[in-house]
C-alpha positions as CSV (number, residue, x, y, z in Angstrom):
1,X,-80.8,-20.9,51.6
2,X,-83.3,-18.5,50.3
3,X,-82.8,-14.6,50.4
4,X,-85.2,-12.9,52.9
5,X,-87.4,-10.2,51.4
6,X,-85.2,-7.2,52.2
7,X,-85.3,-3.8,50.3
8,X,-82.0,-3.4,48.6
9,X,-81.1,-0.2,46.9
10,X,-79.0,-0.1,43.7
11,X,-75.4,0.7,44.4
12,X,-73.3,0.3,41.3
13,X,-72.9,-1.7,38.1
14,X,-70.0,-4.2,37.8
15,X,-68.9,-6.3,34.9
16,X,-66.7,-9.3,35.2
17,X,-63.2,-9.0,33.8
18,X,-61.9,-11.7,31.3
19,X,-61.1,-14.1,34.2
20,X,-64.6,-13.6,35.7
21,X,-63.7,-11.5,38.7
22,X,-65.7,-8.4,39.9
23,X,-64.0,-5.7,41.8
24,X,-66.0,-4.3,44.7
25,X,-63.8,-1.2,45.4
26,X,-62.5,0.3,48.6
27,X,-66.0,1.8,49.7
28,X,-67.5,-1.9,50.1
29,X,-64.4,-3.5,51.4
30,X,-63.0,-0.9,53.9
31,X,-62.3,-2.6,57.3
32,X,-63.7,-6.0,56.0
33,X,-61.6,-9.0,56.3
34,X,-63.9,-11.5,54.5
35,X,-67.1,-12.1,52.9
36,X,-69.6,-15.2,53.1
37,X,-71.1,-15.6,49.8
38,X,-74.7,-16.8,49.3
39,X,-76.3,-17.7,46.0
40,X,-80.0,-18.0,45.2
41,X,-79.9,-20.9,42.8
42,X,-83.3,-20.1,41.2
43,X,-82.6,-16.4,40.6
44,X,-78.8,-16.2,40.4
45,X,-78.8,-13.4,42.9
46,X,-75.7,-13.2,45.0
47,X,-75.4,-12.0,48.6
48,X,-72.2,-11.0,50.1
49,X,-72.1,-10.8,53.9
50,X,-69.2,-8.9,55.2
51,X,-67.3,-9.7,58.4
52,X,-64.8,-7.6,60.4
53,X,-62.5,-9.9,62.4
54,X,-60.7,-8.8,65.5
55,X,-57.1,-9.7,66.4
56,X,-56.8,-12.7,68.7
57,X,-55.1,-10.5,71.5
58,X,-58.2,-8.3,71.6
59,X,-60.8,-11.2,71.8
60,X,-60.7,-11.1,75.5
61,X,-62.7,-7.9,75.7
62,X,-65.7,-9.5,74.0
63,X,-65.4,-12.6,76.3
64,X,-65.5,-10.3,79.4
65,X,-69.0,-8.5,79.7
66,X,-67.8,-6.3,82.5
67,X,-64.8,-5.0,80.6
68,X,-66.9,-4.5,77.5
69,X,-69.6,-2.5,79.4
70,X,-66.9,-0.3,80.9
71,X,-65.4,0.4,77.5
72,X,-68.8,1.1,75.9
73,X,-69.7,3.3,78.9
74,X,-66.4,5.2,78.5
75,X,-67.0,5.6,74.9
76,X,-70.5,7.1,75.3
77,X,-69.2,9.5,77.9
78,X,-66.4,10.5,75.6
79,X,-68.8,11.0,72.9
80,X,-70.9,13.1,75.1
81,X,-67.9,15.3,76.2
82,X,-67.9,13.9,79.6
83,X,-64.3,13.9,80.9
84,X,-63.3,13.4,84.5
85,X,-60.1,15.7,84.2
86,X,-58.4,13.2,86.6
87,X,-55.1,11.5,86.0
88,X,-55.5,7.9,84.8
89,X,-55.1,5.4,87.5
90,X,-54.5,2.0,85.9
91,X,-55.3,-0.1,89.0
92,X,-58.9,1.6,89.5
93,X,-60.5,-0.1,86.5
94,X,-58.4,-3.2,86.7
95,X,-59.7,-3.8,90.3
96,X,-63.2,-3.1,89.3
97,X,-63.0,-5.7,86.5
98,X,-61.3,-8.3,88.7
99,X,-63.9,-7.8,91.5
100,X,-66.7,-8.5,89.1
101,X,-65.3,-11.8,87.9
């Protein structure tokens, strides 16, 4: 697999330790659960593709487009400072999700 022509900016210099390991540090690994590693065999360039995995008990949200849209809508409204001031009624949003399925 060849690397696409993408502009990369210099970030840091790393030297392998005596066991051949390179430490990425907290800045590059914060919230990352794994990396896929790609190597360009002609140039020796290495590409690390970070992944953030979600707990299995939260996967349902990403498998339910209606619920995910409601969460995203709520996050956007909260970010914009739009709050209803109403008490939380658990059944109102659950009924809305169940009606759409």
